[in-house]
Biopython code that builds the backbone (N, CA, C, O; Angstrom):
import numpy as np
from Bio.PDB.StructureBuilder import StructureBuilder

atoms = [
    (1, "MET", "N", (109.838, 95.836, 79.679)),
    (1, "MET", "CA", (108.723, 95.971, 80.585)),
    (1, "MET", "C", (109.238, 96.150, 82.014)),
    (1, "MET", "O", (108.735, 97.009, 82.739)),
    (2, "GLN", "N", (110.222, 95.365, 82.431)),
    (2, "GLN", "CA", (110.757, 95.471, 83.787)),
    (2, "GLN", "C", (111.318, 96.863, 84.033)),
    (2, "GLN", "O", (111.182, 97.396, 85.134)),
    (3, "LYS", "N", (111.946, 97.457, 83.027)),
    (3, "LYS", "CA", (112.497, 98.807, 83.167)),
    (3, "LYS", "C", (111.380, 99.801, 83.490)),
    (3, "LYS", "O", (111.541, 100.656, 84.361)),
    (4, "TRP", "N", (110.253, 99.690, 82.794)),
    (4, "TRP", "CA", (109.120, 100.589, 83.021)),
    (4, "TRP", "C", (108.545, 100.385, 84.420)),
    (4, "TRP", "O", (108.237, 101.357, 85.110)),
    (5, "VAL", "N", (108.399, 99.132, 84.842)),
    (5, "VAL", "CA", (107.856, 98.828, 86.162)),
    (5, "VAL", "C", (108.732, 99.440, 87.250)),
    (5, "VAL", "O", (108.219, 99.918, 88.262)),
    (6, "ASN", "N", (110.035, 99.430, 87.053)),
    (6, "ASN", "CA", (110.961, 99.920, 88.073)),
    (6, "ASN", "C", (111.117, 101.438, 88.076)),
    (6, "ASN", "O", (111.711, 101.984, 89.005)),
    (7, "GLN", "N", (110.603, 102.129, 87.071)),
    (7, "GLN", "CA", (110.702, 103.584, 87.038)),
    (7, "GLN", "C", (109.843, 104.185, 88.141)),
    (7, "GLN", "O", (108.786, 103.648, 88.472)),
    (8, "PRO", "N", (110.300, 105.309, 88.715)),
    (8, "PRO", "CA", (109.477, 105.965, 89.738)),
    (8, "PRO", "C", (108.153, 106.433, 89.142)),
    (8, "PRO", "O", (108.072, 106.800, 87.970)),
    (9, "VAL", "N", (107.139, 106.411, 89.966)),
    (9, "VAL", "CA", (105.816, 106.859, 89.529)),
    (9, "VAL", "C", (105.707, 108.342, 89.846)),
    (9, "VAL", "O", (105.948, 108.774, 90.973)),
    (10, "VAL", "N", (105.342, 109.105, 88.838)),
    (10, "VAL", "CA", (105.201, 110.541, 89.047)),
    (10, "VAL", "C", (103.949, 110.833, 89.857)),
    (10, "VAL", "O", (102.906, 110.219, 89.632)),
    (11, "PRO", "N", (104.043, 111.772, 90.806)),
    (11, "PRO", "CA", (102.835, 112.145, 91.545)),
    (11, "PRO", "C", (101.748, 112.616, 90.584)),
    (11, "PRO", "O", (102.026, 113.313, 89.608)),
    (12, "GLY", "N", (100.532, 112.233, 90.864)),
    (12, "GLY", "CA", (99.423, 112.625, 90.006)),
    (12, "GLY", "C", (99.259, 111.723, 88.793)),
    (12, "GLY", "O", (98.486, 112.031, 87.887)),
    (13, "ALA", "N", (99.991, 110.601, 88.773)),
    (13, "ALA", "CA", (99.851, 109.667, 87.652)),
    (13, "ALA", "C", (98.402, 109.190, 87.589)),
    (13, "ALA", "O", (97.714, 109.095, 88.606)),
    (14, "SER", "N", (97.970, 108.902, 86.401)),
    (14, "SER", "CA", (96.576, 108.529, 86.201)),
    (14, "SER", "C", (96.263, 107.170, 86.811)),
    (14, "SER", "O", (97.147, 106.349, 87.057)),
    (15, "LEU", "N", (94.984, 106.969, 87.044)),
    (15, "LEU", "CA", (94.511, 105.682, 87.538)),
    (15, "LEU", "C", (94.862, 104.581, 86.533)),
    (15, "LEU", "O", (95.197, 103.461, 86.916)),
    (16, "LYS", "N", (94.782, 104.914, 85.261)),
    (16, "LYS", "CA", (95.109, 103.940, 84.210)),
    (16, "LYS", "C", (96.564, 103.472, 84.351)),
    (16, "LYS", "O", (96.838, 102.276, 84.251)),
    (17, "ALA", "N", (97.491, 104.398, 84.580)),
    (17, "ALA", "CA", (98.902, 104.035, 84.747)),
    (17, "ALA", "C", (99.087, 103.183, 86.003)),
    (17, "ALA", "O", (99.860, 102.225, 85.998)),
    (18, "PHE", "N", (98.379, 103.531, 87.077)),
    (18, "PHE", "CA", (98.452, 102.746, 88.308)),
    (18, "PHE", "C", (97.988, 101.317, 88.047)),
    (18, "PHE", "O", (98.654, 100.360, 88.440)),
    (19, "LEU", "N", (96.845, 101.179, 87.384)),
    (19, "LEU", "CA", (96.287, 99.847, 87.123)),
    (19, "LEU", "C", (97.163, 99.038, 86.177)),
    (19, "LEU", "O", (97.277, 97.823, 86.332)),
    (20, "MET", "N", (97.781, 99.693, 85.202)),
    (20, "MET", "CA", (98.670, 98.970, 84.287)),
    (20, "MET", "C", (99.841, 98.372, 85.068)),
    (20, "MET", "O", (100.197, 97.213, 84.857)),
    (21, "ARG", "N", (100.436, 99.150, 85.961)),
    (21, "ARG", "CA", (101.539, 98.628, 86.775)),
    (21, "ARG", "C", (101.035, 97.541, 87.716)),
    (21, "ARG", "O", (101.719, 96.542, 87.941)),
    (22, "LEU", "N", (99.856, 97.733, 88.258)),
    (22, "LEU", "CA", (99.298, 96.750, 89.180)),
    (22, "LEU", "C", (99.108, 95.404, 88.479)),
    (22, "LEU", "O", (99.331, 94.350, 89.075)),
    (23, "MET", "N", (98.697, 95.447, 87.221)),
    (23, "MET", "CA", (98.527, 94.205, 86.462)),
    (23, "MET", "C", (99.864, 93.483, 86.272)),
    (23, "MET", "O", (99.892, 92.283, 86.002)),
    (24, "LEU", "N", (100.954, 94.208, 86.411)),
    (24, "LEU", "CA", (102.283, 93.619, 86.271)),
    (24, "LEU", "C", (102.922, 93.362, 87.640)),
    (24, "LEU", "O", (104.146, 93.322, 87.761)),
    (25, "ALA", "N", (102.096, 93.192, 88.653)),
    (25, "ALA", "CA", (102.579, 93.057, 90.031)),
    (25, "ALA", "C", (103.593, 91.936, 90.189)),
    (25, "ALA", "O", (104.475, 92.023, 91.044)),
    (26, "SER", "N", (103.489, 90.903, 89.395)),
    (26, "SER", "CA", (104.429, 89.787, 89.528)),
    (26, "SER", "C", (105.846, 90.195, 89.134)),
    (26, "SER", "O", (106.794, 89.461, 89.414)),
    (27, "ASN", "N", (106.008, 91.350, 88.492)),
    (27, "ASN", "CA", (107.334, 91.837, 88.125)),
    (27, "ASN", "C", (107.988, 92.641, 89.250)),
    (27, "ASN", "O", (109.163, 92.995, 89.158)),
    (28, "PHE", "N", (107.239, 92.925, 90.298)),
    (28, "PHE", "CA", (107.784, 93.643, 91.447)),
    (28, "PHE", "C", (108.357, 92.646, 92.446)),
    (28, "PHE", "O", (107.895, 91.509, 92.532)),
    (29, "SER", "N", (109.355, 93.072, 93.192)),
    (29, "SER", "CA", (109.739, 92.291, 94.366)),
    (29, "SER", "C", (108.639, 92.500, 95.400)),
    (29, "SER", "O", (107.823, 93.413, 95.266)),
    (30, "HIS", "N", (108.616, 91.669, 96.413)),
    (30, "HIS", "CA", (107.604, 91.807, 97.468)),
    (30, "HIS", "C", (107.693, 93.207, 98.085)),
    (30, "HIS", "O", (106.686, 93.900, 98.226)),
    (31, "ALA", "N", (108.906, 93.605, 98.445)),
    (31, "ALA", "CA", (109.108, 94.927, 99.052)),
    (31, "ALA", "C", (108.781, 96.035, 98.057)),
    (31, "ALA", "O", (108.242, 97.073, 98.440)),
    (32, "GLY", "N", (109.103, 95.822, 96.785)),
    (32, "GLY", "CA", (108.809, 96.827, 95.760)),
    (32, "GLY", "C", (107.315, 97.025, 95.570)),
    (32, "GLY", "O", (106.858, 98.152, 95.381)),
    (33, "LEU", "N", (106.551, 95.942, 95.618)),
    (33, "LEU", "CA", (105.100, 96.040, 95.483)),
    (33, "LEU", "C", (104.508, 96.789, 96.677)),
    (33, "LEU", "O", (103.637, 97.643, 96.511)),
    (34, "ILE", "N", (104.978, 96.469, 97.858)),
    (34, "ILE", "CA", (104.492, 97.171, 99.054)),
    (34, "ILE", "C", (104.820, 98.658, 98.953)),
    (34, "ILE", "O", (103.974, 99.500, 99.253)),
    (35, "ALA", "N", (106.036, 98.984, 98.536)),
    (35, "ALA", "CA", (106.428, 100.389, 98.400)),
    (35, "ALA", "C", (105.566, 101.094, 97.359)),
    (35, "ALA", "O", (105.166, 102.241, 97.557)),
    (36, "TYR", "N", (105.280, 100.416, 96.257)),
    (36, "TYR", "CA", (104.443, 100.982, 95.202)),
    (36, "TYR", "C", (103.040, 101.285, 95.722)),
    (36, "TYR", "O", (102.498, 102.361, 95.471)),
    (37, "LEU", "N", (102.464, 100.343, 96.438)),
    (37, "LEU", "CA", (101.116, 100.536, 96.980)),
    (37, "LEU", "C", (101.103, 101.600, 98.075)),
    (37, "LEU", "O", (100.141, 102.359, 98.187)),
    (38, "GLU", "N", (102.152, 101.661, 98.876)),
    (38, "GLU", "CA", (102.236, 102.710, 99.892)),
    (38, "GLU", "C", (102.346, 104.089, 99.255)),
    (38, "GLU", "O", (101.780, 105.060, 99.757)),
    (39, "GLN", "N", (103.078, 104.171, 98.147)),
    (39, "GLN", "CA", (103.188, 105.439, 97.426)),
    (39, "GLN", "C", (101.818, 105.856, 96.885)),
    (39, "GLN", "O", (101.424, 107.017, 96.996)),
    (40, "ARG", "N", (101.106, 104.908, 96.305)),
    (40, "ARG", "CA", (99.762, 105.203, 95.800)),
    (40, "ARG", "C", (98.852, 105.638, 96.942)),
    (40, "ARG", "O", (98.078, 106.585, 96.794)),
    (41, "ARG", "N", (98.939, 104.954, 98.076)),
    (41, "ARG", "CA", (98.106, 105.304, 99.219)),
    (41, "ARG", "C", (98.374, 106.735, 99.654)),
    (41, "ARG", "O", (97.445, 107.483, 99.958)),
    (42, "SER", "N", (99.632, 107.112, 99.683)),
    (42, "SER", "CA", (100.000, 108.471, 100.061)),
    (42, "SER", "C", (99.400, 109.493, 99.095)),
    (42, "SER", "O", (98.890, 110.530, 99.521)),
    (43, "GLN", "N", (99.461, 109.199, 97.799)),
    (43, "GLN", "CA", (98.903, 110.105, 96.785)),
    (43, "GLN", "C", (97.385, 110.222, 96.929)),
    (43, "GLN", "O", (96.836, 111.322, 96.861)),
    (44, "VAL", "N", (96.715, 109.099, 97.125)),
    (44, "VAL", "CA", (95.253, 109.119, 97.256)),
    (44, "VAL", "C", (94.848, 109.835, 98.536)),
    (44, "VAL", "O", (93.840, 110.541, 98.552)),
    (45, "LYS", "N", (95.619, 109.665, 99.615)),
    (45, "LYS", "CA", (95.320, 110.339, 100.873)),
    (45, "LYS", "C", (95.400, 111.857, 100.700)),
    (45, "LYS", "O", (94.567, 112.590, 101.233)),
    (46, "VAL", "N", (96.397, 112.324, 99.957)),
    (46, "VAL", "CA", (96.523, 113.764, 99.684)),
    (46, "VAL", "C", (95.300, 114.255, 98.915)),
    (46, "VAL", "O", (94.741, 115.303, 99.236)),
    (47, "GLN", "N", (94.884, 113.495, 97.896)),
    (47, "GLN", "CA", (93.696, 113.867, 97.122)),
    (47, "GLN", "C", (92.454, 113.886, 98.016)),
    (47, "GLN", "O", (91.645, 114.811, 97.943)),
    (48, "HIS", "N", (92.311, 112.873, 98.848)),
    (48, "HIS", "CA", (91.159, 112.771, 99.742)),
    (48, "HIS", "C", (91.112, 113.966, 100.691)),
    (48, "HIS", "O", (90.054, 114.563, 100.891)),
    (49, "THR", "N", (92.249, 114.311, 101.268)),
    (49, "THR", "CA", (92.318, 115.446, 102.188)),
    (49, "THR", "C", (91.944, 116.746, 101.480)),
    (49, "THR", "O", (91.228, 117.578, 102.036)),
    (50, "ALA", "N", (92.427, 116.914, 100.262)),
    (50, "ALA", "CA", (92.098, 118.117, 99.488)),
    (50, "ALA", "C", (90.602, 118.180, 99.194)),
    (50, "ALA", "O", (89.993, 119.245, 99.294)),
    (51, "LEU", "N", (90.014, 117.050, 98.833)),
    (51, "LEU", "CA", (88.570, 117.019, 98.570)),
    (51, "LEU", "C", (87.767, 117.311, 99.827)),
    (51, "LEU", "O", (86.748, 117.998, 99.773)),
    (52, "GLU", "N", (88.225, 116.788, 100.960)),
    (52, "GLU", "CA", (87.536, 117.075, 102.224)),
    (52, "GLU", "C", (87.559, 118.569, 102.522)),
    (52, "GLU", "O", (86.563, 119.139, 102.968)),
    (53, "GLN", "N", (88.699, 119.193, 102.273)),
    (53, "GLN", "CA", (88.821, 120.631, 102.530)),
    (53, "GLN", "C", (87.872, 121.423, 101.638)),
    (53, "GLN", "O", (87.205, 122.346, 102.105)),
    (54, "VAL", "N", (87.809, 121.067, 100.361)),
    (54, "VAL", "CA", (86.898, 121.748, 99.444)),
    (54, "VAL", "C", (85.459, 121.536, 99.888)),
    (54, "VAL", "O", (84.649, 122.461, 99.839)),
    (55, "THR", "N", (85.142, 120.335, 100.315)),
    (55, "THR", "CA", (83.791, 120.019, 100.771)),
    (55, "THR", "C", (83.422, 120.860, 101.995)),
    (55, "THR", "O", (82.304, 121.368, 102.090)),
    (56, "GLU", "N", (84.353, 121.002, 102.916)),
    (56, "GLU", "CA", (84.096, 121.809, 104.116)),
    (56, "GLU", "C", (83.858, 123.277, 103.774)),
    (56, "GLU", "O", (83.132, 123.973, 104.482)),
    (57, "ASP", "N", (84.472, 123.746, 102.686)),
    (57, "ASP", "CA", (84.342, 125.150, 102.285)),
    (57, "ASP", "C", (83.064, 125.440, 101.506)),
    (57, "ASP", "O", (82.805, 126.592, 101.158)),
    (58, "GLN", "N", (82.264, 124.419, 101.226)),
    (58, "GLN", "CA", (81.017, 124.615, 100.492)),
    (58, "GLN", "C", (79.972, 125.291, 101.375)),
    (58, "GLN", "O", (80.020, 125.214, 102.603)),
    (59, "ASP", "N", (79.051, 125.938, 100.726)),
    (59, "ASP", "CA", (77.902, 126.478, 101.443)),
    (59, "ASP", "C", (76.656, 126.197, 100.617)),
    (59, "ASP", "O", (76.712, 125.486, 99.614)),
    (60, "GLU", "N", (75.545, 126.754, 101.040)),
    (60, "GLU", "CA", (74.267, 126.472, 100.376)),
    (60, "GLU", "C", (74.201, 127.009, 98.946)),
    (60, "GLU", "O", (73.302, 126.642, 98.190)),
    (61, "THR", "N", (75.136, 127.867, 98.575)),
    (61, "THR", "CA", (75.115, 128.403, 97.203)),
    (61, "THR", "C", (75.931, 127.551, 96.234)),
    (61, "THR", "O", (75.930, 127.808, 95.030)),
    (62, "THR", "N", (76.621, 126.547, 96.751)),
    (62, "THR", "CA", (77.439, 125.691, 95.885)),
    (62, "THR", "C", (76.535, 124.949, 94.905)),
    (62, "THR", "O", (75.487, 124.419, 95.275)),
    (63, "ASP", "N", (76.957, 124.926, 93.676)),
    (63, "ASP", "CA", (76.209, 124.266, 92.609)),
    (63, "ASP", "C", (76.009, 122.784, 92.920)),
    (63, "ASP", "O", (76.916, 122.117, 93.418)),
    (64, "LEU", "N", (74.808, 122.276, 92.622)),
    (64, "LEU", "CA", (74.485, 120.869, 92.866)),
    (64, "LEU", "C", (75.464, 119.944, 92.160)),
    (64, "LEU", "O", (75.929, 118.969, 92.749)),
    (65, "GLY", "N", (75.780, 120.237, 90.911)),
    (65, "GLY", "CA", (76.716, 119.395, 90.162)),
    (65, "GLY", "C", (78.077, 119.337, 90.823)),
    (65, "GLY", "O", (78.703, 118.278, 90.873)),
    (66, "GLN", "N", (78.539, 120.470, 91.331)),
    (66, "GLN", "CA", (79.825, 120.502, 92.017)),
    (66, "GLN", "C", (79.767, 119.672, 93.303)),
    (66, "GLN", "O", (80.706, 118.937, 93.608)),
    (67, "ARG", "N", (78.681, 119.785, 94.047)),
    (67, "ARG", "CA", (78.532, 118.991, 95.280)),
    (67, "ARG", "C", (78.527, 117.505, 94.966)),
    (67, "ARG", "O", (79.160, 116.714, 95.666)),
    (68, "LEU", "N", (77.807, 117.124, 93.907)),
    (68, "LEU", "CA", (77.745, 115.704, 93.533)),
    (68, "LEU", "C", (79.117, 115.196, 93.090)),
    (68, "LEU", "O", (79.515, 114.084, 93.437)),
    (69, "ALA", "N", (79.832, 116.010, 92.329)),
    (69, "ALA", "CA", (81.166, 115.612, 91.870)),
    (69, "ALA", "C", (82.117, 115.443, 93.056)),
    (69, "ALA", "O", (82.900, 114.494, 93.095)),
    (70, "LEU", "N", (82.051, 116.348, 94.009)),
    (70, "LEU", "CA", (82.890, 116.229, 95.205)),
    (70, "LEU", "C", (82.528, 114.997, 96.019)),
    (70, "LEU", "O", (83.411, 114.286, 96.499)),
    (71, "ASP", "N", (81.236, 114.743, 96.176)),
    (71, "ASP", "CA", (80.796, 113.543, 96.893)),
    (71, "ASP", "C", (81.315, 112.276, 96.212)),
    (71, "ASP", "O", (81.770, 111.342, 96.872)),
    (72, "TYR", "N", (81.237, 112.264, 94.888)),
    (72, "TYR", "CA", (81.731, 111.120, 94.126)),
    (72, "TYR", "C", (83.240, 110.954, 94.339)),
    (72, "TYR", "O", (83.718, 109.853, 94.609)),
    (73, "GLY", "N", (83.980, 112.056, 94.215)),
    (73, "GLY", "CA", (85.430, 112.006, 94.397)),
    (73, "GLY", "C", (85.809, 111.498, 95.775)),
    (73, "GLY", "O", (86.735, 110.699, 95.910)),
    (74, "LEU", "N", (85.103, 111.956, 96.798)),
    (74, "LEU", "CA", (85.366, 111.482, 98.162)),
    (74, "LEU", "C", (85.065, 109.993, 98.302)),
    (74, "LEU", "O", (85.838, 109.257, 98.916)),
    (75, "ALA", "N", (83.951, 109.550, 97.737)),
    (75, "ALA", "CA", (83.579, 108.133, 97.828)),
    (75, "ALA", "C", (84.613, 107.250, 97.133)),
    (75, "ALA", "O", (84.982, 106.198, 97.655)),
    (76, "VAL", "N", (85.079, 107.669, 95.969)),
    (76, "VAL", "CA", (86.080, 106.896, 95.226)),
    (76, "VAL", "C", (87.392, 106.860, 96.002)),
    (76, "VAL", "O", (88.011, 105.802, 96.121)),
    (77, "ALA", "N", (87.823, 108.004, 96.530)),
    (77, "ALA", "CA", (89.071, 108.051, 97.290)),
    (77, "ALA", "C", (88.972, 107.180, 98.541)),
    (77, "ALA", "O", (89.918, 106.463, 98.868)),
    (78, "MET", "N", (87.840, 107.234, 99.241)),
    (78, "MET", "CA", (87.667, 106.414, 100.439)),
    (78, "MET", "C", (87.683, 104.921, 100.095)),
    (78, "MET", "O", (88.264, 104.120, 100.827)),
    (79, "ALA", "N", (87.053, 104.556, 98.996)),
    (79, "ALA", "CA", (87.038, 103.151, 98.580)),
    (79, "ALA", "C", (88.451, 102.684, 98.214)),
    (79, "ALA", "O", (88.857, 101.579, 98.572)),
    (80, "GLU", "N", (89.193, 103.532, 97.502)),
    (80, "GLU", "CA", (90.553, 103.139, 97.126)),
    (80, "GLU", "C", (91.449, 103.039, 98.364)),
    (80, "GLU", "O", (92.260, 102.120, 98.466)),
    (81, "LEU", "N", (91.307, 103.978, 99.301)),
    (81, "LEU", "CA", (92.096, 103.903, 100.533)),
    (81, "LEU", "C", (91.779, 102.627, 101.309)),
    (81, "LEU", "O", (92.686, 101.989, 101.843)),
    (82, "ALA", "N", (90.514, 102.252, 101.376)),
    (82, "ALA", "CA", (90.131, 101.017, 102.066)),
    (82, "ALA", "C", (90.751, 99.802, 101.376)),
    (82, "ALA", "O", (91.253, 98.896, 102.040)),
    (83, "TRP", "N", (90.713, 99.787, 100.037)),
    (83, "TRP", "CA", (91.297, 98.670, 99.295)),
    (83, "TRP", "C", (92.811, 98.621, 99.512)),
    (83, "TRP", "O", (93.375, 97.551, 99.740)),
    (84, "LEU", "N", (93.460, 99.777, 99.441)),
    (84, "LEU", "CA", (94.913, 99.825, 99.641)),
    (84, "LEU", "C", (95.287, 99.361, 101.049)),
    (84, "LEU", "O", (96.235, 98.594, 101.217)),
    (85, "ASP", "N", (94.550, 99.820, 102.055)),
    (85, "ASP", "CA", (94.831, 99.390, 103.431)),
    (85, "ASP", "C", (94.685, 97.883, 103.572)),
    (85, "ASP", "O", (95.539, 97.223, 104.164)),
    (86, "HIS", "N", (93.602, 97.340, 103.026)),
    (86, "HIS", "CA", (93.357, 95.896, 103.094)),
    (86, "HIS", "C", (94.467, 95.124, 102.370)),
    (86, "HIS", "O", (94.975, 94.127, 102.884)),
    (87, "THR", "N", (94.829, 95.582, 101.201)),
    (87, "THR", "CA", (95.845, 94.899, 100.403)),
    (87, "THR", "C", (97.212, 94.977, 101.068)),
    (87, "THR", "O", (97.937, 93.983, 101.111)),
    (88, "LEU", "N", (97.569, 96.145, 101.587)),
    (88, "LEU", "CA", (98.853, 96.283, 102.276)),
    (88, "LEU", "C", (98.908, 95.401, 103.521)),
    (88, "LEU", "O", (99.948, 94.822, 103.835)),
    (89, "GLU", "N", (97.794, 95.303, 104.217)),
    (89, "GLU", "CA", (97.744, 94.426, 105.391)),
    (89, "GLU", "C", (97.954, 92.969, 104.974)),
    (89, "GLU", "O", (98.722, 92.243, 105.604)),
    (90, "ARG", "N", (97.269, 92.548, 103.912)),
    (90, "ARG", "CA", (97.431, 91.168, 103.420)),
    (90, "ARG", "C", (98.866, 90.900, 103.012)),
    (90, "ARG", "O", (99.421, 89.852, 103.343)),
    (91, "LEU", "N", (99.473, 91.835, 102.296)),
    (91, "LEU", "CA", (100.848, 91.644, 101.832)),
    (91, "LEU", "C", (101.828, 91.613, 102.996)),
    (91, "LEU", "O", (102.813, 90.876, 102.957)),
    (92, "SER", "N", (101.567, 92.406, 104.033)),
    (92, "SER", "CA", (102.483, 92.424, 105.173)),
    (92, "SER", "C", (102.373, 91.147, 105.994)),
    (92, "SER", "O", (103.311, 90.786, 106.706)),
    (93, "GLU", "N", (101.232, 90.457, 105.902)),
    (93, "GLU", "CA", (101.045, 89.200, 106.632)),
    (93, "GLU", "C", (101.642, 88.010, 105.888)),
    (93, "GLU", "O", (101.923, 86.974, 106.489)),
    (94, "GLN", "N", (101.836, 88.162, 104.581)),
    (94, "GLN", "CA", (102.397, 87.064, 103.791)),
    (94, "GLN", "C", (103.885, 86.964, 104.058)),
    (94, "GLN", "O", (104.555, 87.980, 104.245)),
    (95, "PRO", "N", (104.400, 85.761, 104.076)),
    (95, "PRO", "CA", (105.853, 85.627, 104.239)),
    (95, "PRO", "C", (106.556, 86.182, 103.011)),
    (95, "PRO", "O", (106.042, 86.110, 101.895)),
    (96, "LEU", "N", (107.728, 86.729, 103.236)),
    (96, "LEU", "CA", (108.517, 87.225, 102.115)),
    (96, "LEU", "C", (108.907, 86.055, 101.230)),
    (96, "LEU", "O", (109.055, 84.932, 101.712)),
    (97, "PRO", "N", (109.075, 86.308, 99.933)),
    (97, "PRO", "CA", (109.539, 85.224, 99.059)),
    (97, "PRO", "C", (110.886, 84.703, 99.567)),
    (97, "PRO", "O", (111.638, 85.415, 100.233)),
    (98, "MET", "N", (111.159, 83.470, 99.242)),
    (98, "MET", "CA", (112.404, 82.863, 99.687)),
    (98, "MET", "C", (113.577, 83.705, 99.205)),
    (98, "MET", "O", (113.675, 84.048, 98.027)),
    (99, "GLU", "N", (114.449, 84.025, 100.123)),
    (99, "GLU", "CA", (115.612, 84.823, 99.771)),
    (99, "GLU", "C", (116.838, 83.926, 99.764)),
    (99, "GLU", "O", (116.987, 83.020, 100.584)),
    (100, "VAL", "N", (117.688, 84.208, 98.827)),
    (100, "VAL", "CA", (118.918, 83.439, 98.707)),
    (100, "VAL", "C", (120.069, 84.376, 99.027)),
    (100, "VAL", "O", (120.252, 85.387, 98.349)),
    (101, "THR", "N", (120.833, 84.059, 100.031)),
    (101, "THR", "CA", (121.983, 84.874, 100.385)),
    (101, "THR", "C", (123.167, 84.377, 99.589)),
    (101, "THR", "O", (123.518, 83.197, 99.618)),
    (102, "GLN", "N", (123.769, 85.305, 98.880)),
    (102, "GLN", "CA", (124.910, 84.954, 98.044)),
    (102, "GLN", "C", (126.199, 85.118, 98.849)),
    (102, "GLN", "O", (126.209, 85.753, 99.903)),
    (103, "GLY", "N", (127.259, 84.549, 98.347)),
    (103, "GLY", "CA", (128.557, 84.565, 99.041)),
    (103, "GLY", "C", (129.092, 85.945, 99.345)),
    (103, "GLY", "O", (129.890, 86.090, 100.272)),
    (104, "ASN", "N", (128.684, 86.982, 98.599)),
    (104, "ASN", "CA", (129.244, 88.308, 98.836)),
    (104, "ASN", "C", (128.441, 89.104, 99.864)),
    (104, "ASN", "O", (128.690, 90.294, 100.055)),
    (105, "GLY", "N", (127.492, 88.467, 100.519)),
    (105, "GLY", "CA", (126.743, 89.121, 101.575)),
    (105, "GLY", "C", (125.499, 89.859, 101.093)),
    (105, "GLY", "O", (124.766, 90.425, 101.904)),
    (106, "THR", "N", (125.257, 89.861, 99.802)),
    (106, "THR", "CA", (124.057, 90.507, 99.297)),
    (106, "THR", "C", (122.919, 89.507, 99.257)),
    (106, "THR", "O", (123.139, 88.296, 99.273)),
    (107, "THR", "N", (121.738, 90.009, 99.208)),
    (107, "THR", "CA", (120.558, 89.158, 99.181)),
    (107, "THR", "C", (119.810, 89.403, 97.896)),
    (107, "THR", "O", (119.651, 90.548, 97.473)),
    (108, "SER", "N", (119.351, 88.339, 97.270)),
    (108, "SER", "CA", (118.526, 88.500, 96.074)),
    (108, "SER", "C", (117.281, 87.656, 96.236)),
    (108, "SER", "O", (117.278, 86.651, 96.947)),
    (109, "VAL", "N", (116.228, 88.077, 95.569)),
    (109, "VAL", "CA", (114.960, 87.351, 95.666)),
    (109, "VAL", "C", (114.970, 86.235, 94.650)),
    (109, "VAL", "O", (115.265, 86.455, 93.475)),
    (110, "ALA", "N", (114.648, 85.034, 95.103)),
    (110, "ALA", "CA", (114.627, 83.869, 94.199)),
    (110, "ALA", "C", (113.304, 83.747, 93.531)),
    (110, "ALA", "O", (113.097, 82.830, 92.737)),
]
sb = StructureBuilder()
sb.init_structure("model")
sb.init_model(0)
sb.init_chain("A")
sb.init_seg("    ")
for serial, (resi, resn, name, xyz) in enumerate(atoms, 1):
    if name == "N":
        sb.init_residue(resn, " ", resi, " ")
    sb.init_atom(name, np.array(xyz, "f"), 0.0, 1.0, " ", f" {name:<3s}", serial, name[0])
structure = sb.get_structure()
């Protein structure tokens, strides 16, 4: 399981894959969890920007279903970005886990 958690996340990974890793958050180091969430935030921001661009390109002839789907996609992306921002802020305010400095000058998380 730890091997899977530590693997890089492919861009465009599904929400299901994101949530599965999130449920295993205790397997991440503090810095690793922050990096993971920042990566997700970056991916969602790209999606949000793309949806905004498509929305701006709409006109009165755009199909109602397409407009509703775009509105939904924007709302979901905005909600996820808000959650990610809030969570990253909370994590950055928390003290780092106790670190133990070993004799060889490296640091490991206890």
